[in-house]
Every structure is written in C-alpha cells, then in structure tokens.
N, CA, C and O atoms as a CHARMM CRD file, in Angstrom:
* protein
*
  300
    1    1 MET  N      0.77200  -8.65600 -19.43000 PROA 1      0.00000
    2    1 MET  CA     1.72800  -9.72100 -19.64800 PROA 1      0.00000
    3    1 MET  C      3.07900  -9.27200 -19.07700 PROA 1      0.00000
    4    1 MET  O      3.48300  -8.11900 -19.22000 PROA 1      0.00000
    5    2 GLU  N      3.75200 -10.21000 -18.43500 PROA 2      0.00000
    6    2 GLU  CA     5.07800  -9.95400 -17.86900 PROA 2      0.00000
    7    2 GLU  C      6.03400 -11.02600 -18.38700 PROA 2      0.00000
    8    2 GLU  O      5.65600 -12.19200 -18.50300 PROA 2      0.00000
    9    3 THR  N      7.26100 -10.64000 -18.69700 PROA 3      0.00000
   10    3 THR  CA     8.24900 -11.60900 -19.16600 PROA 3      0.00000
   11    3 THR  C      9.45300 -11.62600 -18.22900 PROA 3      0.00000
   12    3 THR  O      9.84500 -10.60000 -17.67400 PROA 3      0.00000
   13    4 PHE  N     10.02400 -12.80900 -18.06800 PROA 4      0.00000
   14    4 PHE  CA    11.19600 -13.02800 -17.22800 PROA 4      0.00000
   15    4 PHE  C     12.13200 -13.97300 -17.96100 PROA 4      0.00000
   16    4 PHE  O     11.69300 -14.76800 -18.79300 PROA 4      0.00000
   17    5 MET  N     13.40700 -13.89000 -17.65700 PROA 5      0.00000
   18    5 MET  CA    14.38100 -14.85600 -18.14300 PROA 5      0.00000
   19    5 MET  C     14.67900 -15.81000 -16.99000 PROA 5      0.00000
   20    5 MET  O     15.01400 -15.37900 -15.88700 PROA 5      0.00000
   21    6 ILE  N     14.55300 -17.11300 -17.25700 PROA 6      0.00000
   22    6 ILE  CA    14.79300 -18.11000 -16.22100 PROA 6      0.00000
   23    6 ILE  C     15.80200 -19.13900 -16.71300 PROA 6      0.00000
   24    6 ILE  O     16.05700 -19.27000 -17.91000 PROA 6      0.00000
   25    7 LEU  N     16.36400 -19.85900 -15.75900 PROA 7      0.00000
   26    7 LEU  CA    17.31000 -20.91900 -16.06800 PROA 7      0.00000
   27    7 LEU  C     16.89900 -22.16700 -15.30400 PROA 7      0.00000
   28    7 LEU  O     16.64500 -22.11800 -14.10000 PROA 7      0.00000
   29    8 LEU  N     16.83800 -23.28800 -16.01700 PROA 8      0.00000
   30    8 LEU  CA    16.46600 -24.58300 -15.43400 PROA 8      0.00000
   31    8 LEU  C     17.57900 -25.58500 -15.74200 PROA 8      0.00000
   32    8 LEU  O     17.45300 -26.37700 -16.67600 PROA 8      0.00000
   33    9 PRO  N     18.67200 -25.55900 -14.96600 PROA 9      0.00000
   34    9 PRO  CA    19.84800 -26.36800 -15.30200 PROA 9      0.00000
   35    9 PRO  C     19.73400 -27.86100 -15.01000 PROA 9      0.00000
   36    9 PRO  O     20.49400 -28.64800 -15.57500 PROA 9      0.00000
   37   10 SER  N     18.81200 -28.27300 -14.14800 PROA 10     0.00000
   38   10 SER  CA    18.72700 -29.69500 -13.80300 PROA 10     0.00000
   39   10 SER  C     17.28100 -30.18300 -13.85400 PROA 10     0.00000
   40   10 SER  O     16.33900 -29.39100 -13.87600 PROA 10     0.00000
   41   11 MET  N     17.13400 -31.49500 -13.87200 PROA 11     0.00000
   42   11 MET  CA    15.79200 -32.10300 -13.88100 PROA 11     0.00000
   43   11 MET  C     15.02800 -31.74000 -12.60800 PROA 11     0.00000
   44   11 MET  O     13.81800 -31.51600 -12.65900 PROA 11     0.00000
   45   12 GLN  N     15.71400 -31.68000 -11.47500 PROA 12     0.00000
   46   12 GLN  CA    15.06700 -31.30500 -10.21300 PROA 12     0.00000
   47   12 GLN  C     14.53700 -29.87300 -10.29000 PROA 12     0.00000
   48   12 GLN  O     13.46000 -29.57900  -9.77200 PROA 12     0.00000
   49   13 ASP  N     15.29300 -28.98700 -10.93600 PROA 13     0.00000
   50   13 ASP  CA    14.83100 -27.60900 -11.11500 PROA 13     0.00000
   51   13 ASP  C     13.58300 -27.55800 -11.99800 PROA 13     0.00000
   52   13 ASP  O     12.65700 -26.79400 -11.72900 PROA 13     0.00000
   53   14 VAL  N     13.56700 -28.36900 -13.04800 PROA 14     0.00000
   54   14 VAL  CA    12.40100 -28.41200 -13.93800 PROA 14     0.00000
   55   14 VAL  C     11.17600 -28.89000 -13.17100 PROA 14     0.00000
   56   14 VAL  O     10.10500 -28.29500 -13.28800 PROA 14     0.00000
   57   15 GLN  N     11.31700 -29.95000 -12.39200 PROA 15     0.00000
   58   15 GLN  CA    10.18800 -30.47100 -11.61800 PROA 15     0.00000
   59   15 GLN  C      9.68700 -29.44300 -10.61200 PROA 15     0.00000
   60   15 GLN  O      8.48000 -29.24200 -10.47700 PROA 15     0.00000
   61   16 LYS  N     10.60500 -28.79400  -9.90900 PROA 16     0.00000
   62   16 LYS  CA    10.20300 -27.78500  -8.92300 PROA 16     0.00000
   63   16 LYS  C      9.54100 -26.59600  -9.61100 PROA 16     0.00000
   64   16 LYS  O      8.56200 -26.05000  -9.10400 PROA 16     0.00000
   65   17 PHE  N     10.07600 -26.19200 -10.76900 PROA 17     0.00000
   66   17 PHE  CA     9.49100 -25.08600 -11.52200 PROA 17     0.00000
   67   17 PHE  C      8.05800 -25.40500 -11.93300 PROA 17     0.00000
   68   17 PHE  O      7.16600 -24.57400 -11.76500 PROA 17     0.00000
   69   18 VAL  N      7.83200 -26.60500 -12.46900 PROA 18     0.00000
   70   18 VAL  CA     6.48200 -26.99400 -12.91100 PROA 18     0.00000
   71   18 VAL  C      5.53300 -27.02900 -11.71200 PROA 18     0.00000
   72   18 VAL  O      4.39100 -26.58300 -11.82200 PROA 18     0.00000
   73   19 ASN  N      5.98200 -27.54800 -10.57800 PROA 19     0.00000
   74   19 ASN  CA     5.13700 -27.55300  -9.37400 PROA 19     0.00000
   75   19 ASN  C      4.77200 -26.13600  -8.95800 PROA 19     0.00000
   76   19 ASN  O      3.62100 -25.86900  -8.61400 PROA 19     0.00000
   77   20 ASN  N      5.74400 -25.22300  -8.98400 PROA 20     0.00000
   78   20 ASN  CA     5.48400 -23.84100  -8.57800 PROA 20     0.00000
   79   20 ASN  C      4.60700 -23.10400  -9.58400 PROA 20     0.00000
   80   20 ASN  O      3.65300 -22.42700  -9.20000 PROA 20     0.00000
   81   21 ILE  N      4.92300 -23.23200 -10.85900 PROA 21     0.00000
   82   21 ILE  CA     4.19200 -22.48500 -11.88900 PROA 21     0.00000
   83   21 ILE  C      2.75700 -22.98600 -12.02000 PROA 21     0.00000
   84   21 ILE  O      1.88200 -22.23200 -12.44600 PROA 21     0.00000
   85   22 SER  N      2.50100 -24.23900 -11.66400 PROA 22     0.00000
   86   22 SER  CA     1.13800 -24.78000 -11.71700 PROA 22     0.00000
   87   22 SER  C      0.22600 -24.12100 -10.69100 PROA 22     0.00000
   88   22 SER  O     -0.99700 -24.20500 -10.81000 PROA 22     0.00000
   89   23 LYS  N      0.79500 -23.47500  -9.69800 PROA 23     0.00000
   90   23 LYS  CA     0.00100 -22.76500  -8.67900 PROA 23     0.00000
   91   23 LYS  C     -0.49500 -21.41700  -9.18000 PROA 23     0.00000
   92   23 LYS  O     -1.35500 -20.80200  -8.54900 PROA 23     0.00000
   93   24 ILE  N      0.03300 -20.95200 -10.30000 PROA 24     0.00000
   94   24 ILE  CA    -0.37700 -19.67100 -10.87200 PROA 24     0.00000
   95   24 ILE  C     -1.63700 -19.87000 -11.70000 PROA 24     0.00000
   96   24 ILE  O     -1.69200 -20.74300 -12.56600 PROA 24     0.00000
   97   25 ASN  N     -2.63100 -19.06500 -11.43000 PROA 25     0.00000
   98   25 ASN  CA    -3.91100 -19.16600 -12.13100 PROA 25     0.00000
   99   25 ASN  C     -3.90300 -18.24400 -13.35600 PROA 25     0.00000
  100   25 ASN  O     -4.69100 -17.30300 -13.44900 PROA 25     0.00000
  101   26 SER  N     -3.00800 -18.53100 -14.27800 PROA 26     0.00000
  102   26 SER  CA    -2.87100 -17.74700 -15.49500 PROA 26     0.00000
  103   26 SER  C     -2.17900 -18.61100 -16.54100 PROA 26     0.00000
  104   26 SER  O     -1.51900 -19.59500 -16.20600 PROA 26     0.00000
  105   27 ASP  N     -2.33300 -18.23900 -17.80600 PROA 27     0.00000
  106   27 ASP  CA    -1.58300 -18.92800 -18.85000 PROA 27     0.00000
  107   27 ASP  C     -0.12900 -18.50600 -18.76100 PROA 27     0.00000
  108   27 ASP  O      0.17500 -17.33000 -18.56000 PROA 27     0.00000
  109   28 CYS  N      0.76800 -19.46900 -18.91000 PROA 28     0.00000
  110   28 CYS  CA     2.20700 -19.22200 -18.84500 PROA 28     0.00000
  111   28 CYS  C      2.87600 -20.00000 -19.97100 PROA 28     0.00000
  112   28 CYS  O      2.57400 -21.17400 -20.18600 PROA 28     0.00000
  113   29 ASP  N      3.77500 -19.35100 -20.68200 PROA 29     0.00000
  114   29 ASP  CA     4.50100 -19.99600 -21.77600 PROA 29     0.00000
  115   29 ASP  C      6.00000 -19.86700 -21.55000 PROA 29     0.00000
  116   29 ASP  O      6.46800 -18.91800 -20.92100 PROA 29     0.00000
  117   30 LEU  N      6.74300 -20.83600 -22.07100 PROA 30     0.00000
  118   30 LEU  CA     8.19800 -20.76700 -22.11000 PROA 30     0.00000
  119   30 LEU  C      8.61100 -20.68800 -23.57000 PROA 30     0.00000
  120   30 LEU  O      8.11100 -21.43200 -24.41300 PROA 30     0.00000
  121   31 ILE  N      9.53300 -19.77500 -23.85600 PROA 31     0.00000
  122   31 ILE  CA     9.98900 -19.56700 -25.22000 PROA 31     0.00000
  123   31 ILE  C     11.48500 -19.84600 -25.29000 PROA 31     0.00000
  124   31 ILE  O     12.27100 -19.32800 -24.49600 PROA 31     0.00000
  125   32 CYS  N     11.85600 -20.67300 -26.25500 PROA 32     0.00000
  126   32 CYS  CA    13.25900 -20.97600 -26.52600 PROA 32     0.00000
  127   32 CYS  C     13.44800 -20.87600 -28.03400 PROA 32     0.00000
  128   32 CYS  O     12.99300 -21.73900 -28.78500 PROA 32     0.00000
  129   33 LYS  N     14.12000 -19.82100 -28.46700 PROA 33     0.00000
  130   33 LYS  CA    14.32500 -19.53500 -29.88700 PROA 33     0.00000
  131   33 LYS  C     12.97000 -19.43600 -30.58500 PROA 33     0.00000
  132   33 LYS  O     12.23400 -18.48300 -30.33300 PROA 33     0.00000
  133   34 ARG  N     12.62000 -20.36900 -31.44000 PROA 34     0.00000
  134   34 ARG  CA    11.33800 -20.26800 -32.15600 PROA 34     0.00000
  135   34 ARG  C     10.27000 -21.20200 -31.59500 PROA 34     0.00000
  136   34 ARG  O      9.18900 -21.31400 -32.17400 PROA 34     0.00000
  137   35 TYR  N     10.55000 -21.86600 -30.49100 PROA 35     0.00000
  138   35 TYR  CA     9.61100 -22.81400 -29.89200 PROA 35     0.00000
  139   35 TYR  C      8.91200 -22.19600 -28.68300 PROA 35     0.00000
  140   35 TYR  O      9.53800 -21.53900 -27.85100 PROA 35     0.00000
  141   36 ILE  N      7.61400 -22.42100 -28.60800 PROA 36     0.00000
  142   36 ILE  CA     6.81300 -21.95100 -27.47400 PROA 36     0.00000
  143   36 ILE  C      6.07900 -23.15400 -26.90800 PROA 36     0.00000
  144   36 ILE  O      5.40100 -23.87500 -27.64100 PROA 36     0.00000
  145   37 VAL  N      6.21500 -23.37600 -25.58900 PROA 37     0.00000
  146   37 VAL  CA     5.50400 -24.47600 -24.93200 PROA 37     0.00000
  147   37 VAL  C      4.78900 -23.94900 -23.69600 PROA 37     0.00000
  148   37 VAL  O      5.13800 -22.89600 -23.16200 PROA 37     0.00000
  149   38 ASP  N      3.80300 -24.68300 -23.25900 PROA 38     0.00000
  150   38 ASP  CA     3.08900 -24.37600 -22.03300 PROA 38     0.00000
  151   38 ASP  C      4.05700 -24.57100 -20.86200 PROA 38     0.00000
  152   38 ASP  O      4.63500 -25.64800 -20.71000 PROA 38     0.00000
  153   39 ALA  N      4.23300 -23.54500 -20.04200 PROA 39     0.00000
  154   39 ALA  CA     5.18200 -23.60700 -18.92600 PROA 39     0.00000
  155   39 ALA  C      4.73600 -24.58000 -17.83500 PROA 39     0.00000
  156   39 ALA  O      5.52700 -24.92600 -16.95700 PROA 39     0.00000
  157   40 LYS  N      3.49500 -25.01900 -17.88200 PROA 40     0.00000
  158   40 LYS  CA     2.98100 -25.95800 -16.88000 PROA 40     0.00000
  159   40 LYS  C      3.10700 -27.40900 -17.34800 PROA 40     0.00000
  160   40 LYS  O      2.66400 -28.32500 -16.65500 PROA 40     0.00000
  161   41 SER  N      3.71000 -27.61900 -18.52000 PROA 41     0.00000
  162   41 SER  CA     3.84500 -28.94600 -19.10600 PROA 41     0.00000
  163   41 SER  C      5.27300 -29.46800 -18.94500 PROA 41     0.00000
  164   41 SER  O      6.20400 -28.94800 -19.56100 PROA 41     0.00000
  165   42 LEU  N      5.43300 -30.47500 -18.13200 PROA 42     0.00000
  166   42 LEU  CA     6.75100 -31.06600 -17.90700 PROA 42     0.00000
  167   42 LEU  C      7.33900 -31.59200 -19.21800 PROA 42     0.00000
  168   42 LEU  O      8.50500 -31.33900 -19.52000 PROA 42     0.00000
  169   43 LEU  N      6.54400 -32.31700 -19.98800 PROA 43     0.00000
  170   43 LEU  CA     7.03500 -32.85600 -21.25900 PROA 43     0.00000
  171   43 LEU  C      7.36800 -31.74500 -22.25400 PROA 43     0.00000
  172   43 LEU  O      8.33600 -31.84800 -23.00700 PROA 43     0.00000
  173   44 GLY  N      6.56800 -30.69500 -22.25200 PROA 44     0.00000
  174   44 GLY  CA     6.85600 -29.56700 -23.13200 PROA 44     0.00000
  175   44 GLY  C      8.18600 -28.91900 -22.80900 PROA 44     0.00000
  176   44 GLY  O      8.96900 -28.61100 -23.70800 PROA 44     0.00000
  177   45 ILE  N      8.44500 -28.71000 -21.52400 PROA 45     0.00000
  178   45 ILE  CA     9.71000 -28.09100 -21.09700 PROA 45     0.00000
  179   45 ILE  C     10.89100 -28.98500 -21.44800 PROA 45     0.00000
  180   45 ILE  O     11.93500 -28.49800 -21.88300 PROA 45     0.00000
  181   46 LEU  N     10.73000 -30.29400 -21.26000 PROA 46     0.00000
  182   46 LEU  CA    11.82900 -31.21400 -21.55100 PROA 46     0.00000
  183   46 LEU  C     12.17100 -31.26800 -23.03200 PROA 46     0.00000
  184   46 LEU  O     13.25000 -31.73500 -23.39900 PROA 46     0.00000
  185   47 SER  N     11.26500 -30.79600 -23.89300 PROA 47     0.00000
  186   47 SER  CA    11.54600 -30.78000 -25.32900 PROA 47     0.00000
  187   47 SER  C     12.38900 -29.57300 -25.73900 PROA 47     0.00000
  188   47 SER  O     12.83400 -29.49200 -26.88400 PROA 47     0.00000
  189   48 LEU  N     12.61400 -28.62800 -24.80800 PROA 48     0.00000
  190   48 LEU  CA    13.37800 -27.42100 -25.10600 PROA 48     0.00000
  191   48 LEU  C     14.86100 -27.61100 -24.81700 PROA 48     0.00000
  192   48 LEU  O     15.25300 -28.51500 -24.07900 PROA 48     0.00000
  193   49 ASP  N     15.67000 -26.75800 -25.40300 PROA 49     0.00000
  194   49 ASP  CA    17.10500 -26.70800 -25.11300 PROA 49     0.00000
  195   49 ASP  C     17.27300 -25.88200 -23.84400 PROA 49     0.00000
  196   49 ASP  O     17.11200 -24.66200 -23.87300 PROA 49     0.00000
  197   50 MET  N     17.59300 -26.53300 -22.74000 PROA 50     0.00000
  198   50 MET  CA    17.67400 -25.83800 -21.45700 PROA 50     0.00000
  199   50 MET  C     19.10000 -25.43700 -21.09400 PROA 50     0.00000
  200   50 MET  O     19.37300 -25.10700 -19.94000 PROA 50     0.00000
  201   51 SER  N     20.01100 -25.46200 -22.06300 PROA 51     0.00000
  202   51 SER  CA    21.38500 -25.06500 -21.78800 PROA 51     0.00000
  203   51 SER  C     21.54900 -23.54700 -21.73100 PROA 51     0.00000
  204   51 SER  O     22.57100 -23.05000 -21.25800 PROA 51     0.00000
  205   52 SER  N     20.56100 -22.82300 -22.20500 PROA 52     0.00000
  206   52 SER  CA    20.58600 -21.36000 -22.15100 PROA 52     0.00000
  207   52 SER  C     19.30700 -20.86000 -21.47800 PROA 52     0.00000
  208   52 SER  O     18.34700 -21.61900 -21.34000 PROA 52     0.00000
  209   53 PRO  N     19.28400 -19.60200 -21.06100 PROA 53     0.00000
  210   53 PRO  CA    18.07200 -19.07500 -20.40700 PROA 53     0.00000
  211   53 PRO  C     16.84300 -19.15300 -21.31600 PROA 53     0.00000
  212   53 PRO  O     16.93900 -19.05000 -22.53900 PROA 53     0.00000
  213   54 LEU  N     15.70000 -19.33700 -20.68300 PROA 54     0.00000
  214   54 LEU  CA    14.41200 -19.40600 -21.37300 PROA 54     0.00000
  215   54 LEU  C     13.60000 -18.17300 -21.01300 PROA 54     0.00000
  216   54 LEU  O     13.73400 -17.62300 -19.92000 PROA 54     0.00000
  217   55 GLU  N     12.76100 -17.74700 -21.93800 PROA 55     0.00000
  218   55 GLU  CA    11.86700 -16.62300 -21.65700 PROA 55     0.00000
  219   55 GLU  C     10.55100 -17.16400 -21.11700 PROA 55     0.00000
  220   55 GLU  O      9.90900 -18.00500 -21.74700 PROA 55     0.00000
  221   56 LEU  N     10.15200 -16.67400 -19.94300 PROA 56     0.00000
  222   56 LEU  CA     8.88000 -17.05200 -19.32700 PROA 56     0.00000
  223   56 LEU  C      7.91100 -15.89800 -19.50900 PROA 56     0.00000
  224   56 LEU  O      8.20700 -14.76100 -19.14200 PROA 56     0.00000
  225   57 ARG  N      6.74800 -16.19800 -20.07900 PROA 57     0.00000
  226   57 ARG  CA     5.68200 -15.19500 -20.22400 PROA 57     0.00000
  227   57 ARG  C      4.51400 -15.59400 -19.34000 PROA 57     0.00000
  228   57 ARG  O      3.98100 -16.69900 -19.44900 PROA 57     0.00000
  229   58 ILE  N      4.12700 -14.68100 -18.46600 PROA 58     0.00000
  230   58 ILE  CA     2.93700 -14.87300 -17.62800 PROA 58     0.00000
  231   58 ILE  C      1.92900 -13.83000 -18.08300 PROA 58     0.00000
  232   58 ILE  O      2.19700 -12.63100 -18.01800 PROA 58     0.00000
  233   59 TYR  N      0.78000 -14.28300 -18.54000 PROA 59     0.00000
  234   59 TYR  CA    -0.16200 -13.38200 -19.20500 PROA 59     0.00000
  235   59 TYR  C     -1.03000 -12.56100 -18.26300 PROA 59     0.00000
  236   59 TYR  O     -1.50900 -11.49500 -18.65000 PROA 59     0.00000
  237   60 SER  N     -1.24000 -13.01800 -17.06400 PROA 60     0.00000
  238   60 SER  CA    -2.00400 -12.25400 -16.07900 PROA 60     0.00000
  239   60 SER  C     -1.17600 -12.22500 -14.80600 PROA 60     0.00000
  240   60 SER  O     -1.39900 -13.01500 -13.88800 PROA 60     0.00000
  241   61 TYR  N     -0.21900 -11.30500 -14.76000 PROA 61     0.00000
  242   61 TYR  CA     0.80000 -11.29900 -13.71600 PROA 61     0.00000
  243   61 TYR  C      0.35500 -10.51000 -12.49800 PROA 61     0.00000
  244   61 TYR  O     -0.27600  -9.45900 -12.60900 PROA 61     0.00000
  245   62 ASP  N      0.70300 -11.04800 -11.32100 PROA 62     0.00000
  246   62 ASP  CA     0.48100 -10.39500 -10.04000 PROA 62     0.00000
  247   62 ASP  C      1.80800 -10.44800  -9.29100 PROA 62     0.00000
  248   62 ASP  O      2.50800 -11.45700  -9.37000 PROA 62     0.00000
  249   63 GLU  N      2.17000  -9.41000  -8.57800 PROA 63     0.00000
  250   63 GLU  CA     3.45300  -9.33500  -7.86800 PROA 63     0.00000
  251   63 GLU  C      3.65800 -10.50900  -6.90800 PROA 63     0.00000
  252   63 GLU  O      4.80100 -10.89100  -6.65500 PROA 63     0.00000
  253   64 ASP  N      2.59400 -11.08800  -6.37100 PROA 64     0.00000
  254   64 ASP  CA     2.71100 -12.24000  -5.46800 PROA 64     0.00000
  255   64 ASP  C      3.27300 -13.46300  -6.18500 PROA 64     0.00000
  256   64 ASP  O      3.84600 -14.34600  -5.54600 PROA 64     0.00000
  257   65 MET  N      3.11600 -13.52000  -7.48300 PROA 65     0.00000
  258   65 MET  CA     3.58800 -14.66400  -8.26300 PROA 65     0.00000
  259   65 MET  C      5.11400 -14.71900  -8.32200 PROA 65     0.00000
  260   65 MET  O      5.68700 -15.78800  -8.52700 PROA 65     0.00000
  261   66 LYS  N      5.76400 -13.58900  -8.14500 PROA 66     0.00000
  262   66 LYS  CA     7.22500 -13.54700  -8.26500 PROA 66     0.00000
  263   66 LYS  C      7.89200 -14.45200  -7.21800 PROA 66     0.00000
  264   66 LYS  O      8.97500 -14.98300  -7.46100 PROA 66     0.00000
  265   67 GLU  N      7.26400 -14.62300  -6.08500 PROA 67     0.00000
  266   67 GLU  CA     7.79800 -15.49300  -5.03200 PROA 67     0.00000
  267   67 GLU  C      7.92600 -16.94000  -5.53300 PROA 67     0.00000
  268   67 GLU  O      8.85000 -17.65000  -5.13600 PROA 67     0.00000
  269   68 LEU  N      7.01800 -17.37000  -6.39000 PROA 68     0.00000
  270   68 LEU  CA     7.03300 -18.73700  -6.90300 PROA 68     0.00000
  271   68 LEU  C      8.14400 -18.99100  -7.92100 PROA 68     0.00000
  272   68 LEU  O      8.56600 -20.13100  -8.11200 PROA 68     0.00000
  273   69 ILE  N      8.61700 -17.92800  -8.57300 PROA 69     0.00000
  274   69 ILE  CA     9.60700 -18.12100  -9.63800 PROA 69     0.00000
  275   69 ILE  C     10.95700 -17.48900  -9.33800 PROA 69     0.00000
  276   69 ILE  O     11.88300 -17.61900 -10.13900 PROA 69     0.00000
  277   70 LYS  N     11.09500 -16.80900  -8.20700 PROA 70     0.00000
  278   70 LYS  CA    12.29800 -16.01700  -7.95200 PROA 70     0.00000
  279   70 LYS  C     13.59200 -16.83000  -7.97100 PROA 70     0.00000
  280   70 LYS  O     14.62800 -16.31300  -8.38700 PROA 70     0.00000
  281   71 GLU  N     13.55800 -18.08800  -7.53100 PROA 71     0.00000
  282   71 GLU  CA    14.78800 -18.88900  -7.49600 PROA 71     0.00000
  283   71 GLU  C     15.26300 -19.31300  -8.88100 PROA 71     0.00000
  284   71 GLU  O     16.39900 -19.76500  -9.02900 PROA 71     0.00000
  285   72 PHE  N     14.41300 -19.17400  -9.89800 PROA 72     0.00000
  286   72 PHE  CA    14.76800 -19.57200 -11.25900 PROA 72     0.00000
  287   72 PHE  C     15.17900 -18.39100 -12.13500 PROA 72     0.00000
  288   72 PHE  O     15.64600 -18.58900 -13.25700 PROA 72     0.00000
  289   73 LEU  N     15.01100 -17.17400 -11.64000 PROA 73     0.00000
  290   73 LEU  CA    15.28300 -15.97800 -12.43400 PROA 73     0.00000
  291   73 LEU  C     16.77000 -15.81500 -12.72000 PROA 73     0.00000
  292   73 LEU  O     17.62100 -16.11300 -11.88200 PROA 73     0.00000
  293   74 VAL  N     17.05500 -15.33600 -13.92200 PROA 74     0.00000
  294   74 VAL  CA    18.42600 -15.01200 -14.30900 PROA 74     0.00000
  295   74 VAL  C     18.64100 -13.55100 -13.94900 PROA 74     0.00000
  296   74 VAL  O     17.83700 -12.69100 -14.30900 PROA 74     0.00000
  297   75 GLU  N     19.69800 -13.28200 -13.25700 PROA 75     0.00000
  298   75 GLU  CA    19.95600 -11.91500 -12.80100 PROA 75     0.00000
  299   75 GLU  C     20.91100 -11.20400 -13.71300 PROA 75     0.00000
  300   75 GLU  O     21.24000 -10.04100 -13.47800 PROA 75     0.00000
C-alpha cells in the first residue's frame, strides 16, 4: 500500500483525477478526516471537503502509476 497527499481544487481537476485513477488496476481510496470513499467514484469524491489536501491510498502500487497522479500531488 502506498499513500499520497493530493489536492483537487476544481471540478475539472476532480473529473481528470477520476479519469486517470480509473486506469489503475487496484483498489484506491480517498480519506478526508474520518470519511473514506472509493477514489474512482466521482460522487464519492464530491461528498468530501476538498478545501484541504486528501489522502490517497493505492493498495497495489506500481511506480508507473505515479505518472497518472503526479499533477495532483501536494509537494
């Protein structure tokens, strides 16, 4: 399992994130405080507070996957 902090400040970012993360053949979750949603679910993500960074968990991580999420990472 690998964890990353990401930021999704706009609706366009959320849509692009869901399109990219759906290409990953692994379970992925987004965590915001005490809420956990499927990272591949647009409606699930929209139910979160996106004003602060979210924790992304990818359960079967491969280094090639980082290319799909790199633009959303918090540095």
